[in-house]
C-alpha positions as CSV (number, residue, x, y, z in Angstrom):
1,X,-167.1,-115.1,-12.9
2,X,-163.8,-114.0,-13.6
3,X,-160.3,-114.5,-12.1
4,X,-159.1,-112.4,-9.6
5,X,-155.7,-112.5,-7.7
6,X,-155.6,-112.8,-3.8
7,X,-154.7,-109.0,-3.4
8,X,-157.3,-108.1,-5.6
9,X,-160.1,-109.9,-4.5
10,X,-159.4,-108.8,-0.6
11,X,-159.1,-105.4,-2.0
12,X,-162.3,-105.8,-3.9
13,X,-164.1,-106.7,-0.8
14,X,-163.1,-103.7,1.2
15,X,-163.7,-101.1,-1.5
16,X,-167.1,-102.4,-2.3
17,X,-168.9,-102.7,1.0
18,X,-171.0,-100.1,1.1
19,X,-171.8,-98.6,-2.7
20,X,-175.2,-97.6,-2.2
21,X,-177.9,-95.8,-5.0
22,X,-180.1,-94.1,-2.6
23,X,-182.6,-92.4,-4.5
24,X,-185.5,-94.7,-4.1
25,X,-183.9,-96.3,-1.1
26,X,-180.7,-97.3,0.4
27,X,-179.4,-100.8,-1.3
28,X,-176.4,-102.4,-0.6
29,X,-175.4,-104.1,-3.8
30,X,-172.4,-106.6,-3.7
31,X,-169.9,-106.5,-7.0
32,X,-169.9,-109.2,-9.5
33,X,-173.4,-110.5,-8.9
34,X,-176.2,-110.9,-11.4
35,X,-178.1,-107.4,-12.2
36,X,-181.1,-109.0,-11.0
37,X,-182.8,-106.6,-8.5
38,X,-181.3,-103.7,-9.1
39,X,-183.4,-100.4,-8.0
40,X,-185.3,-98.6,-10.5
41,X,-185.5,-94.8,-10.8
42,X,-187.3,-92.6,-12.3
43,X,-186.1,-90.0,-15.3
44,X,-184.8,-87.0,-13.9
45,X,-183.9,-88.8,-10.3
46,X,-180.0,-88.2,-9.1
47,X,-177.8,-91.6,-8.7
48,X,-175.6,-91.6,-6.0
49,X,-172.6,-94.1,-5.7
50,X,-170.6,-93.8,-2.3
51,X,-168.3,-96.2,-0.8
52,X,-164.6,-96.8,0.3
53,X,-161.4,-96.8,-1.4
54,X,-158.8,-98.0,0.7
55,X,-154.9,-97.0,-0.1
56,X,-156.3,-93.3,-1.1
57,X,-155.5,-93.3,-4.5
58,X,-153.9,-89.7,-5.3
59,X,-155.5,-89.6,-8.7
60,X,-158.7,-90.4,-7.3
61,X,-161.0,-93.1,-8.9
62,X,-162.6,-93.5,-12.3
63,X,-166.3,-94.2,-12.9
64,X,-168.0,-95.6,-15.8
65,X,-171.8,-95.3,-16.5
66,X,-172.9,-97.5,-19.6
67,X,-176.0,-98.1,-20.7
68,X,-178.3,-97.9,-23.9
69,X,-176.7,-95.2,-26.2
70,X,-175.3,-93.9,-23.3
71,X,-171.3,-93.6,-21.7
72,X,-170.7,-91.1,-19.3
73,X,-166.9,-91.4,-17.8
74,X,-165.7,-89.0,-14.6
75,X,-163.1,-89.1,-12.3
76,X,-164.1,-88.6,-8.3
77,X,-161.5,-87.5,-5.6
78,X,-161.2,-90.0,-2.3
79,X,-161.2,-88.2,0.6
80,X,-158.9,-88.4,3.5
81,X,-161.1,-90.9,5.5
82,X,-160.9,-92.9,2.3
83,X,-164.7,-92.0,1.7
84,X,-166.0,-91.2,-1.9
85,X,-168.9,-90.2,-3.6
86,X,-170.2,-89.6,-7.2
87,X,-173.5,-88.1,-8.3
88,X,-175.4,-88.9,-11.4
89,X,-177.5,-85.6,-11.3
90,X,-181.0,-84.9,-12.5
91,X,-180.1,-83.5,-15.7
92,X,-178.2,-86.6,-16.3
93,X,-180.8,-88.9,-15.6
94,X,-183.7,-86.7,-17.1
95,X,-182.9,-88.0,-21.0
96,X,-181.9,-91.5,-20.2
97,X,-183.6,-94.2,-21.9
98,X,-185.6,-96.5,-20.2
99,X,-183.6,-100.1,-19.1
100,X,-180.5,-101.3,-17.1
101,X,-177.3,-99.1,-16.7
102,X,-174.3,-100.4,-14.9
103,X,-171.9,-98.3,-13.0
104,X,-168.4,-99.4,-12.5
105,X,-165.9,-97.7,-10.3
106,X,-162.2,-97.9,-11.1
107,X,-159.4,-98.0,-8.6
108,X,-155.3,-97.5,-10.1
109,X,-154.1,-99.6,-7.1
110,X,-150.4,-99.6,-6.9
111,X,-149.0,-98.2,-9.9
112,X,-151.5,-95.0,-9.3
113,X,-152.5,-95.1,-12.8
114,X,-155.6,-95.9,-15.0
115,X,-154.1,-98.6,-17.0
116,X,-157.1,-99.0,-18.8
117,X,-158.8,-95.6,-19.7
118,X,-160.9,-94.0,-22.6
119,X,-159.7,-92.2,-25.7
120,X,-162.8,-89.6,-26.5
121,X,-160.6,-88.7,-29.9
122,X,-161.1,-92.1,-31.0
123,X,-164.2,-93.6,-29.1
124,X,-161.8,-96.5,-28.0
125,X,-161.0,-98.1,-24.9
126,X,-157.3,-98.2,-24.5
127,X,-154.4,-100.7,-22.3
128,X,-151.9,-98.6,-21.4
129,X,-149.9,-101.6,-20.5
130,X,-149.5,-102.9,-24.2
131,X,-147.0,-101.3,-25.9
132,X,-147.4,-97.7,-26.3
133,X,-151.2,-98.4,-25.8
134,X,-153.4,-100.7,-27.7
135,X,-156.9,-100.2,-28.3
136,X,-159.1,-102.9,-26.7
137,X,-162.5,-102.2,-28.0
138,X,-164.7,-99.2,-29.3
139,X,-167.2,-98.0,-26.9
140,X,-168.6,-95.2,-29.0
141,X,-168.9,-94.4,-32.2
142,X,-169.0,-96.7,-35.4
143,X,-168.5,-100.1,-34.7
144,X,-169.0,-99.8,-31.0
145,X,-170.3,-102.4,-29.2
146,X,-173.7,-102.8,-27.5
147,X,-174.3,-101.8,-23.8
148,X,-174.1,-105.6,-22.3
149,X,-171.0,-106.4,-24.6
150,X,-169.2,-103.1,-23.7
151,X,-169.6,-103.6,-19.7
152,X,-168.4,-107.3,-19.9
153,X,-165.2,-106.3,-22.2
154,X,-164.7,-103.4,-19.7
155,X,-164.2,-105.9,-17.2
156,X,-162.3,-108.0,-19.0
157,X,-159.9,-105.5,-19.6
158,X,-159.4,-104.4,-16.1
159,X,-159.1,-108.0,-15.3
160,X,-155.9,-108.7,-17.3
161,X,-152.9,-110.2,-16.0
162,X,-150.7,-106.9,-17.0
163,X,-153.3,-104.6,-15.6
164,X,-153.3,-104.1,-11.3
165,X,-156.3,-102.0,-11.7
166,X,-159.1,-103.6,-9.9
167,X,-163.1,-102.2,-9.7
168,X,-166.3,-102.6,-7.9
169,X,-169.4,-102.8,-9.9
170,X,-173.2,-102.2,-9.5
171,X,-176.4,-101.1,-11.5
172,X,-179.5,-99.5,-11.8
173,X,-182.8,-99.3,-14.1
174,X,-184.2,-96.3,-15.5
175,X,-188.0,-96.7,-15.5
176,X,-190.6,-94.3,-16.7
177,X,-192.0,-92.2,-14.2
178,X,-195.1,-93.6,-12.8
179,X,-197.6,-92.6,-10.2
180,X,-200.4,-95.0,-8.8
181,X,-203.5,-94.2,-7.1
182,X,-204.9,-96.9,-4.9
183,X,-208.7,-97.3,-4.9
184,X,-210.4,-94.8,-2.7
185,X,-213.7,-96.4,-2.4
186,X,-217.2,-94.3,-2.2
187,X,-217.5,-91.7,0.7
188,X,-220.3,-89.5,2.1
189,X,-220.7,-85.6,2.6
190,X,-218.9,-84.9,5.7
191,X,-216.1,-87.8,5.8
192,X,-212.6,-87.2,6.4
193,X,-210.3,-89.9,4.9
194,X,-206.5,-89.9,2.8
195,X,-206.1,-91.0,-0.7
196,X,-202.8,-92.9,-0.9
197,X,-200.5,-94.5,-3.6
198,X,-196.9,-94.8,-4.8
199,X,-194.5,-94.0,-7.5
200,X,-190.9,-94.7,-8.6
201,X,-190.1,-90.9,-8.4
202,X,-187.4,-90.2,-5.8
203,X,-187.9,-89.6,-2.2
204,X,-189.0,-85.8,-1.6
205,X,-190.1,-84.9,-5.4
206,X,-193.3,-82.8,-5.2
207,X,-196.9,-84.5,-6.4
208,X,-199.4,-82.0,-7.1
209,X,-203.0,-84.0,-6.1
210,X,-206.3,-82.2,-7.3
211,X,-209.6,-83.3,-6.8
212,X,-212.5,-81.6,-8.4
213,X,-216.3,-82.6,-9.2
214,X,-217.0,-84.4,-12.5
215,X,-219.8,-81.9,-13.1
216,X,-217.4,-78.6,-12.8
217,X,-217.0,-76.5,-15.5
218,X,-216.4,-73.0,-16.2
219,X,-219.4,-70.5,-16.1
220,X,-219.9,-66.4,-16.1
221,X,-218.8,-64.6,-13.2
222,X,-222.7,-63.8,-12.3
223,X,-223.4,-67.5,-12.3
224,X,-222.3,-70.0,-9.2
225,X,-219.6,-72.4,-10.6
226,X,-220.5,-74.8,-8.3
227,X,-217.3,-75.6,-7.9
228,X,-216.6,-78.7,-5.5
229,X,-212.9,-80.3,-4.3
230,X,-209.6,-79.5,-2.9
231,X,-205.8,-79.4,-4.3
232,X,-202.5,-79.4,-2.7
233,X,-198.9,-80.7,-2.9
234,X,-197.5,-83.5,-0.9
235,X,-193.9,-85.0,-0.6
236,X,-192.6,-88.4,-2.1
237,X,-192.2,-90.9,1.1
238,X,-189.7,-93.6,1.6
239,X,-191.5,-96.9,0.3
240,X,-190.8,-100.7,-0.3
241,X,-190.1,-103.1,-3.0
242,X,-188.9,-100.5,-5.7
243,X,-191.9,-97.8,-5.0
244,X,-192.2,-95.0,-2.6
245,X,-195.5,-93.6,-1.2
246,X,-197.5,-90.7,-1.0
247,X,-200.6,-89.7,0.7
248,X,-203.0,-86.8,0.7
249,X,-205.8,-86.0,3.3
250,X,-209.3,-84.9,2.2
251,X,-212.5,-83.2,4.2
252,X,-215.6,-83.5,2.4
253,X,-217.7,-81.5,4.7
254,X,-217.8,-78.6,1.5
255,X,-218.2,-81.4,-0.7
256,X,-221.2,-81.6,-3.0
257,X,-222.9,-85.0,-3.7
258,X,-221.4,-86.0,-7.3
259,X,-218.4,-88.2,-8.9
260,X,-214.8,-86.6,-8.3
261,X,-211.9,-87.0,-10.6
262,X,-208.4,-87.1,-8.8
263,X,-205.6,-86.1,-10.9
264,X,-201.8,-86.9,-9.3
265,X,-199.5,-85.1,-11.2
266,X,-195.4,-84.4,-10.7
267,X,-194.0,-80.4,-10.5
268,X,-190.7,-81.4,-12.0
269,X,-191.1,-84.6,-13.6
270,X,-193.8,-85.8,-16.6
271,X,-196.0,-87.7,-15.0
272,X,-199.6,-88.0,-14.1
273,X,-202.0,-90.6,-12.8
274,X,-205.9,-90.2,-12.3
275,X,-208.9,-91.7,-10.3
276,X,-212.3,-91.5,-9.6
277,X,-214.9,-91.7,-6.4
278,X,-218.2,-90.3,-5.4
279,X,-219.2,-88.3,-2.7
280,X,-223.0,-89.7,-1.4
281,X,-225.8,-88.0,0.4
282,X,-225.6,-87.5,4.1
283,X,-227.6,-90.0,6.1
284,X,-231.0,-88.2,7.6
285,X,-230.4,-88.4,11.7
286,X,-232.0,-91.5,13.0
287,X,-234.7,-90.7,15.3
288,X,-234.5,-92.8,18.7
289,X,-238.4,-93.8,19.8
290,X,-238.8,-92.4,23.7
291,X,-239.5,-95.5,25.8
292,X,-242.0,-94.6,28.7
293,X,-241.5,-96.2,31.9
294,X,-243.7,-96.4,35.0
295,X,-242.3,-95.3,38.3
296,X,-243.9,-96.6,41.5
297,X,-242.5,-94.3,44.7
298,X,-242.6,-95.5,47.9
299,X,-243.0,-93.5,51.2
300,X,-241.4,-94.6,54.3
301,X,-241.8,-92.9,57.7
302,X,-239.5,-90.8,59.5
303,X,-237.7,-91.8,62.3
304,X,-239.5,-89.5,64.6
305,X,-242.7,-90.1,62.9
306,X,-245.2,-92.3,64.7
307,X,-247.4,-94.3,62.7
308,X,-250.9,-95.4,63.6
309,X,-252.8,-97.9,61.9
310,X,-256.5,-97.3,61.5
311,X,-258.8,-99.7,63.1
312,X,-261.1,-102.2,61.1
313,X,-264.1,-100.3,60.3
314,X,-267.3,-102.0,61.5
315,X,-270.7,-102.4,60.0
316,X,-273.6,-101.8,62.5
317,X,-276.3,-104.2,61.4
318,X,-280.0,-104.1,62.1
319,X,-281.7,-106.6,64.5
320,X,-283.4,-109.7,62.8
321,X,-287.1,-108.7,62.3
322,X,-290.1,-110.7,63.9
323,X,-290.8,-112.8,60.6
324,X,-287.2,-113.7,60.3
325,X,-287.0,-115.2,63.9
326,X,-290.3,-116.9,63.0
327,X,-289.2,-118.8,60.3
328,X,-286.1,-119.6,62.1
329,X,-287.6,-121.6,64.9
330,X,-290.0,-123.0,62.4
331,X,-287.3,-124.8,60.6
332,X,-285.4,-125.7,63.8
333,X,-288.7,-127.0,65.0
334,X,-289.2,-129.2,61.4
335,X,-286.0,-130.7,62.1
336,X,-286.7,-131.7,65.2
337,X,-290.1,-133.4,64.2
338,X,-288.3,-135.4,61.7
339,X,-285.5,-136.5,64.2
340,X,-288.0,-137.7,66.7
341,X,-289.9,-139.9,64.5
C-alpha cells in the first residue's frame, strides 16, 4: 500500500466515490484495492468510467488504460457539476487481448499541470518536477515494462513526494465472447416453453436464435422441404455474477416430432452457442369411461289431491265339504275318548 498525504487521501476518497463500469452491470470499485472481482466484458463491448472530480481542473483529467500489449492515454474534461465521463469505445475493445486491464484516472491537483505524463515520441513516462523533465520508465517500445509492472510504476511515480498529482484506480477483464444455453429438455408437439441462457456480452446486444429440425435438408422446389422450427432476435438483459441473460419463447404447435438444433449467435460479435432437444409426438386423448347411475324417482302428491288407500282384497273361501266336517268331528271325538280313559 502506497503512502499518501492527508490532503491527497481526502481528495482521493471524494474523487473515486462513484467510478463505475456499467456494460455488464453497474459496479462501484474502490481505489487501491486488489483487482479481484473486476467485471468481465466481451470484445466489442464499450467501457464507461464515470465519477466526480473536485476542484474543477482547467486541464481536465488524464485517463490511462494499460493492459497486455495495450496502452491508451486520453484526456477528459470535467463538467460544471464536477462530473466526468470517459468511454472506451467498442472499436477499442474489439481487438483487446483477453486478460486484465486497469484504468488510472489522474488529477493535476493544485498546480493544474500533470506532473507525470507520457512522451509519445520516446515511449517514456516523464516526471516534470525532476529537472527539466526526467524519464522514469519505458511504457511502450523497446525495453518497456510488462503490464502489471508498468501500472505499479505509474502509481509510484504519481505518489512521489515532489508530485502533487493524485489518482483513482479501477480495472476490468476482457474475456472471449461467450454465450451459454441452459438445458432445454424434451417437449411434445403443441407445448409452449422458453429457452434461456447467459452471456458475457453487454446489455442490449442482439442475439440471433435459430431452431430447426436436425433432419432438415435442402430439397428441390417441387418437393416439400419438411422444415420445422423458428428463429428470431432477442436482446441481452441484465444478469448476475458477471454474466447477463437472454431468453427466447418457443411455440411448438407447428413443429414435427424430431430432434431439434438450437443455435445462438451474436449479430455484431463473433460468438456462437448450440444445443439440442427433442419434440415428441402428441399423446392420444384419453377416453373417460361412462358410469351408469340408477336414479329412483319419487312421486309426491300435490297439496290439493286427496289420496285414497285401496282396501285390502278379501278372498272368498268355499264352505268346507261334508267329508271334511266328518273327519274333523271324528278327530275331535277320538281325542275326547282318549281323555276319558
